[in-house]
DOLUM-483314 format. One line per 10 residues: number of its first residue (from 0); their letters; for each residue x, y, z of N, C-alpha, C. Coordinates in steps of 0.2 Angstrom, whole numbers, m for minus. Last residue first. Layout:
// residues N
NUM = A = X:Y:Z:X:Y:Z:X:Y:Z | ...;
//
This chain:
// residues 109
108 = LRALAFVNAT = 69:m46:m122:65:m50:m117:58:m46:m117 | 80:m49:m134:74:m45:m133:70:m49:m128 | 96:m49:m136:91:m53:m131:85:m48:m130 | 107:m44:m142:103:m49:m146:98:m53:m141 | 115:m40:m127:115:m39:m134:111:m45:m137 | 112:m32:m114:110:m38:m116:109:m38:m124 | 122:m23:m103:120:m23:m110:118:m31:m111 | 119:m12:m89:121:m19:m91:118:m20:m98 | 126:5:m90:120:0:m91:123:m7:m92 | 137:13:m91:135:11:m85:129:5:m85;
98 = RLYEAECGEI = 138:17:m105:144:14:m101:142:10:m95 | 126:23:m108:128:16:m111:134:13:m107 | 127:34:m100:122:29:m99:123:23:m102 | 139:40:m105:139:38:m99:133:33:m97 | 133:43:m118:139:39:m118:140:36:m111 | 122:52:m115:121:46:m118:127:41:m117 | 118:63:m107:124:60:m106:124:53:m108 | 105:68:m110:111:73:m107:118:70:m107 | 97:59:m115:98:65:m119:104:69:m116 | 99:48:m106:100:47:m113:101:54:m117;
88 = MLVHTLVVGL = 96:55:m94:103:52:m95:104:51:m103 | 83:58:m96:88:64:m95:95:61:m96 | 77:46:m98:76:51:m103:82:56:m102 | 79:39:m85:82:37:m92:82:42:m97 | 72:48:m77:80:47:m76:83:44:m82 | 59:47:m81:62:53:m82:70:52:m82 | 57:33:m77:57:35:m84:60:41:m85 | 58:36:m63:63:31:m67:63:33:m74 | 47:44:m62:54:46:m60:59:42:m63 | 37:35:m64:38:40:m69:45:44:m68;
78 = VPLRTVPHSC = 38:27:m53:39:24:m60:41:30:m65 | 48:34:m39:41:33:m43:43:31:m50 | 62:26:m33:59:32:m36:52:30:m39 | 74:21:m21:68:20:m24:65:26:m27 | 92:21:m27:86:23:m22:79:22:m25 | 98:18:m38:100:15:m32:95:16:m27 | 90:16:m54:92:20:m49:94:16:m42 | 96:4:m67:91:6:m62:94:11:m57 | 97:m3:m82:100:2:m78:94:5:m73 | 99:m13:m95:97:m13:m89:100:m8:m84;
68 = LSMVFERDDY = 95:m14:m112:99:m11:m107:95:m12:m101 | 96:m24:m127:92:m21:m121:97:m19:m116 | 100:m21:m145:101:m23:m138:96:m21:m133 | 94:m20:m158:101:m21:m157:103:m24:m150 | 81:m20:m170:83:m21:m163:91:m23:m162 | 79:m8:m182:82:m15:m181:84:m15:m173 | 77:5:m184:71:1:m183:73:m7:m182 | 90:11:m184:86:11:m190:81:5:m190 | 92:2:m170:96:6:m174:92:5:m181 | 85:2:m153:85:0:m161:89:5:m165;
58 = VHVLGRASLP = 84:m5:m137:88:0:m142:87:m3:m149 | 74:m5:m123:76:m8:m129:79:m3:m134 | 77:m7:m106:76:m2:m111:79:m5:m118 | 67:m17:m95:73:m16:m99:72:m11:m104 | 59:m13:m79:59:m15:m86:66:m13:m90 | 57:m8:m67:62:m13:m67:62:m16:m75 | 47:2:m67:53:3:m63:58:m2:m64 | 40:6:m82:41:1:m77:47:3:m73 | 37:9:m96:33:12:m91:34:7:m85 | 53:9:m105:47:6:m103:44:10:m97;
48 = VLYVRGQRSP = 60:16:m119:60:16:m111:53:14:m109 | 68:13:m132:61:12:m130:62:11:m122 | 78:23:m142:78:19:m136:70:19:m134 | 85:23:m158:79:25:m154:79:20:m148 | 95:30:m171:95:26:m165:89:28:m160 | 96:38:m181:92:32:m182:92:28:m176 | 111:45:m177:105:46:m181:102:39:m182 | 117:48:m162:117:43:m167:111:43:m171 | 116:57:m152:122:57:m155:122:52:m161 | 104:57:m146:106:63:m148:113:63:m152;
38 = SSVELHGLKE = 91:45:m150:98:46:m148:100:53:m150 | 74:47:m144:79:47:m150:86:49:m147 | 64:38:m136:69:43:m135:74:42:m140 | 47:33:m133:53:33:m138:57:39:m137 | 41:24:m120:42:31:m122:48:30:m127 | 28:12:m116:35:14:m117:35:21:m120 | 14:10:m116:18:7:m111:26:8:m112 | 5:17:m123:9:12:m127:13:8:m122 | m2:25:m113:m5:21:m118:m1:16:m121 | 9:31:m106:4:27:m103:0:23:m107;
28 = LERVPIKGLI = 15:38:m117:19:33:m113:14:28:m109 | 5:46:m121:7:41:m126:11:35:m122 | 5:55:m110:m1:51:m112:1:45:m117 | 18:60:m112:16:56:m106:10:52:m107 | 17:67:m124:21:61:m124:20:57:m117 | 7:77:m120:5:72:m125:10:66:m125 | 13:85:m110:7:81:m108:6:75:m114 | 31:87:m110:24:89:m112:19:84:m110 | 43:85:m104:41:82:m111:35:85:m114 | 44:93:m93:50:92:m97:48:90:m104;
18 = EELLARANVD = 31:93:m87:34:99:m88:40:99:m93 | 29:79:m86:25:83:m91:28:90:m92 | 39:76:m76:39:73:m83:35:77:m88 | 33:84:m66:40:85:m68:41:82:m75 | 21:77:m64:21:85:m65:28:86:m68 | 25:64:m60:21:66:m66:22:73:m68 | 32:67:m48:36:64:m54:32:65:m61 | 22:72:m40:27:76:m42:31:74:m48 | 14:60:m39:11:66:m42:17:71:m44 | 23:52:m33:20:50:m39:18:56:m43;
8 = ARKDAKTKM = 25:59:m21:31:58:m25:28:56:m32 | 12:57:m15:15:64:m17:21:63:m22 | 12:43:m13:7:46:m18:10:53:m20 | 23:42:m4:23:39:m11:18:42:m16 | 17:50:7:23:52:3:24:49:m3 | 6:41:10:5:48:7:11:51:4 | 10:25:4:10:30:9:8:37:6 | 3:11:m4:6:17:m5:5:22:1 | 4:m6:0:0:0:0:4:6:0;
//
């Protein structure tokens, strides 16, 4: 059962995600179960970030699956906070994101 603090954290994470991405991408995330994030450094690369605190991020180059990534925060965050963390890392420091994530090449789970 969620505490008041957990519920407040969920609301805050959603508000922050909507402020950064806009309401339409957040609705698409909830509808599709993932968010598409384009690589800032590699044309044709797209990361599918799941609406999950524990899901794998799938990576596609020119619409072809190439790998799955596992990267999770050390502390507990709301699900939308985890999604936002992935987005900010990919867009802000993609090389570090790729360096620190566990890579599952050719393993689409």
